[in-house]
C-alpha positions, 0 to 999 in steps of 0.5 A: 462499664461506665463506672470502670472507665470513670474510675480508670480515668480518675486514677490516671488523672490522679497519677498524673497530678501526683507526678507533677507535684513530685516533679515540682518538688524535685525542681524546688529541691534542686534550686534550694541545693544550688542556692545553698552551695552558692550562698557562701561564695558571694561576697559583695565587698569584692567585685566579680571578675568580668571575664568577658571584658578581660578576654575582649581586651586581650583579643583587641590587643592582639588584633592591634599588635598584628595590625601594627606589624602588618602596616610596618611590614608594608611601610619598610 
């Protein structure tokens, strides 16, 4: 009885460790695959587009245009 419980416990631990190793290897494979896909798209000679700043400038222009229109409407 005691031997069976120990054997079952050991088998369970072995299965858990095996799954953990498989999961780690799958994560590493996913990282490597993503790296390989992006590796050739990086060009340090060209600056990356700063989308946040571009969108912010656009919003600020719209805001100030609207503000200018409303102040002109009240002054006329």
